[in-house]
C-alpha positions as CSV (number, residue, x, y, z in Angstrom):
1,M,-89.9,-11.0,146.8
2,K,-88.2,-13.6,144.5
3,G,-88.3,-13.1,140.8
4,Q,-87.1,-15.3,137.9
5,Y,-84.0,-13.9,136.1
6,E,-81.8,-14.9,133.3
7,I,-78.2,-13.7,133.4
8,G,-76.2,-13.8,130.1
9,Y,-72.6,-12.8,129.7
10,V,-69.9,-13.0,127.0
11,L,-66.3,-13.6,128.1
12,N,-63.1,-12.8,126.2
13,P,-62.3,-15.6,123.7
14,E,-58.8,-15.8,125.2
15,S,-60.2,-17.0,128.5
16,T,-59.3,-20.4,129.8
17,E,-61.7,-22.9,131.1
18,E,-60.6,-22.0,134.6
19,D,-61.5,-18.3,133.9
20,V,-64.9,-19.4,132.7
21,K,-65.5,-21.5,135.8
22,K,-64.3,-18.7,138.1
23,V,-66.7,-16.1,136.7
24,A,-69.6,-18.6,136.8
25,D,-68.7,-19.7,140.4
26,S,-68.6,-16.1,141.6
27,I,-72.1,-15.4,140.1
28,L,-73.5,-18.6,141.5
29,G,-71.9,-17.8,144.9
30,I,-73.7,-14.5,145.0
31,I,-77.0,-16.1,144.2
32,K,-76.5,-18.9,146.8
33,K,-75.6,-16.3,149.5
34,A,-78.9,-14.5,148.7
35,K,-80.8,-17.8,149.2
36,G,-81.6,-17.9,145.5
37,E,-82.4,-21.0,143.4
38,I,-80.4,-21.9,140.3
39,E,-82.5,-23.5,137.7
40,N,-80.1,-24.0,134.8
41,V,-76.5,-23.1,133.8
42,D,-76.1,-23.2,130.1
43,E,-72.6,-22.8,128.8
44,W,-72.7,-22.3,125.0
45,G,-68.9,-22.1,124.6
46,R,-67.1,-20.1,122.0
47,R,-69.4,-18.6,119.4
48,P,-68.9,-15.9,116.7
49,L,-70.1,-12.4,117.6
50,A,-72.5,-10.3,115.5
51,Y,-70.0,-7.4,115.6
52,R,-66.5,-6.8,117.0
53,I,-66.2,-6.2,120.7
54,Q,-62.8,-5.1,122.1
55,N,-61.2,-6.2,118.8
56,H,-62.6,-9.8,119.1
57,N,-64.8,-11.6,116.6
58,E,-65.7,-14.5,119.1
59,G,-66.7,-14.8,122.7
60,V,-67.5,-17.5,125.3
61,F,-71.2,-17.4,126.0
62,T,-72.9,-18.4,129.3
63,F,-76.5,-18.1,130.4
64,I,-77.8,-18.7,134.0
65,K,-81.6,-19.1,134.8
66,T,-82.3,-18.4,138.5
67,D,-84.8,-17.3,141.1
68,F,-83.6,-14.7,143.6
69,D,-84.5,-11.4,145.3
70,G,-84.3,-8.3,143.1
71,S,-81.9,-6.6,145.5
72,V,-79.1,-9.0,144.4
73,V,-79.2,-7.7,140.8
74,A,-77.0,-4.7,141.5
75,N,-74.4,-6.9,143.2
76,I,-74.3,-9.3,140.3
77,E,-74.0,-6.5,137.7
78,R,-71.2,-4.9,139.7
79,R,-69.3,-8.2,139.8
80,L,-69.7,-8.7,136.1
81,R,-68.7,-5.1,135.3
82,L,-65.5,-5.3,137.4
83,S,-64.4,-8.6,135.8
84,E,-61.8,-8.0,133.2
85,K,-62.7,-11.2,131.2
86,V,-66.4,-10.1,130.8
87,M,-66.9,-8.2,127.5
88,R,-70.7,-7.9,127.7
89,F,-73.5,-8.9,130.1
90,L,-77.3,-8.7,130.5
91,V,-79.6,-9.5,133.4
92,L,-83.3,-10.0,132.4
93,R,-86.3,-10.4,134.6
94,L,-88.4,-13.1,133.0
95,D,-91.6,-12.8,135.2
96,D,-93.2,-9.9,133.3
97,K,-92.6,-11.5,129.9
98,L,-93.9,-14.9,131.0
99,K,-97.1,-13.3,132.4
100,K,-97.7,-11.5,129.1
101,A,-97.0,-14.6,127.1
102,N,-99.4,-16.6,129.3
103,K,-102.2,-14.0,128.9
104,L,-101.8,-14.1,125.1
105,T,-101.9,-17.9,125.1
106,K,-105.1,-18.0,127.1
107,K,-106.6,-15.4,124.8
108,W,-105.7,-17.5,121.7
109,Q,-107.2,-20.6,123.4
110,K,-110.5,-18.8,124.0
111,I,-110.6,-17.7,120.4
112,D,-110.0,-21.3,119.3
113,K,-112.7,-22.7,121.6
114,N,-115.2,-20.1,120.3
115,A,-114.3,-20.9,116.7
116,K,-114.7,-24.6,117.3
117,K,-118.1,-24.1,118.9
118,T,-119.4,-22.1,115.9
119,K,-117.4,-24.3,113.5
120,T,-116.1,-21.3,111.7
121,F,-112.7,-19.8,111.7
122,P,-112.3,-16.0,111.0
123,Q,-109.4,-16.5,108.6
124,K,-111.3,-19.1,106.6
125,E,-114.4,-16.7,106.2
126,K,-112.1,-14.0,104.9
127,K,-110.6,-16.3,102.3
128,D,-114.0,-17.5,101.2
129,E,-115.2,-13.9,100.8
130,E,-112.1,-13.0,98.8
131,E,-112.6,-16.0,96.5
132,L,-116.2,-15.1,95.9
133,K,-115.2,-11.5,94.9
134,I,-112.6,-12.8,92.5
135,K,-115.1,-15.3,90.9
136,N,-117.7,-12.5,90.5
137,E,-115.2,-10.2,88.9
138,V,-114.1,-12.9,86.4
139,K,-117.8,-13.6,85.6
140,D,-118.6,-9.9,85.0
141,E,-115.7,-9.6,82.5
């Protein structure tokens, strides 16, 4: 069963453009052999790191969005782990997060539709009640 994944990795800043392409090509080759689809390859280039990794303050960032079978993840992670130029990597499955986000979006749309039908918004009612309380307190003093 295919799933949507995002692969992100950080290369040593001393890497040449050839090294960056070699690592990307090896990952893309694994995906293509597994009959996966490559949606997007996003090369961010050299960026500062949040903290030092292997005595480096910068790294070369690359992100790949793909669709492939989950059994390929172990092979990709192994290839990234064995590469000397890769300082850090992460493989994320996006399907679960997208489903949750879509459910929340649908829920919010239902709330908005109900609010428009009744022509009242829950947040506005709370603000009105608070304003009335403050006005009453001021009058009582």
